[in-house]
Every structure is written in structure tokens, then in C-alpha cells.
C-alpha positions as CSV (number, residue, x, y, z in Angstrom):
1,M,-41.2,-71.3,65.7
2,I,-44.2,-69.8,63.9
3,E,-42.1,-66.9,62.8
4,M,-39.5,-69.2,61.2
5,M,-42.5,-71.0,59.3
6,K,-43.9,-67.7,58.0
7,A,-40.3,-66.6,56.8
8,T,-39.8,-70.1,55.2
9,A,-43.2,-70.0,53.4
10,G,-42.8,-66.4,52.1
11,G,-39.3,-66.9,51.0
12,S,-37.1,-64.3,49.6
13,R,-37.3,-62.5,46.0
14,A,-34.0,-64.1,45.3
15,A,-35.0,-67.6,46.4
16,R,-38.1,-67.5,44.1
17,R,-36.1,-66.3,41.2
18,A,-33.7,-69.1,41.7
19,Q,-36.5,-71.6,41.9
20,Q,-38.2,-70.3,38.6
21,Q,-34.6,-70.4,37.0
22,H,-34.4,-74.0,37.9
23,A,-37.8,-74.8,36.8
24,L,-37.2,-73.2,33.5
25,M,-33.8,-74.9,33.0
26,L,-35.7,-78.4,33.8
27,R,-38.4,-77.7,31.3
28,Q,-35.9,-76.9,28.6
29,A,-34.0,-80.0,29.5
30,V,-37.0,-82.3,29.3
31,G,-38.0,-80.6,26.0
32,F,-34.9,-81.0,24.6
33,A,-34.7,-84.9,25.5
34,I,-38.1,-85.1,23.8
35,V,-37.1,-83.5,20.7
36,T,-33.8,-85.4,20.6
37,S,-35.6,-88.8,21.1
38,G,-38.0,-88.2,18.4
39,L,-35.1,-87.3,16.0
40,V,-33.4,-90.6,16.8
41,V,-36.6,-92.5,16.2
42,V,-37.0,-90.9,12.8
43,A,-33.3,-91.5,11.9
44,A,-33.8,-95.3,12.9
45,Q,-37.0,-95.5,10.8
46,A,-35.1,-94.0,8.0
47,L,-32.1,-96.2,8.4
48,Q,-34.4,-99.4,8.6
49,H,-36.0,-98.2,5.4
50,A,-32.8,-97.5,3.6
51,I,-31.7,-101.2,4.7
52,G,-34.9,-102.5,3.7
53,G,-35.6,-104.2,6.9
């Protein structure tokens, strides 16, 4: 049991690499969502200003 926990805690190089890739992709997706939502807000404000509301 202890050996299994040690092996799991240490992990393999490939598992760490996959986890890092996943974390990077998640950060990129979150960043993209933030930038996109900011652009949507700017576009909505410009449209509202153009309409005169």
C-alpha cells in the first residue's frame, strides 16, 4: 500500500507533462474567454452609443 502511494505521489514524467499541458490549455481557454468577453462589452457599448441609448 505504501509503495503504491509513493508511486502515485511521485508520478511519471509523462503524467506530469500531460498535467502541465492540460493546465496550459486551461489557462489559454480562460484567457481567451476573458478577452472575448471584454471585446463583447466594448462592442455593446459602441453599439449603444451609436444608437444613442
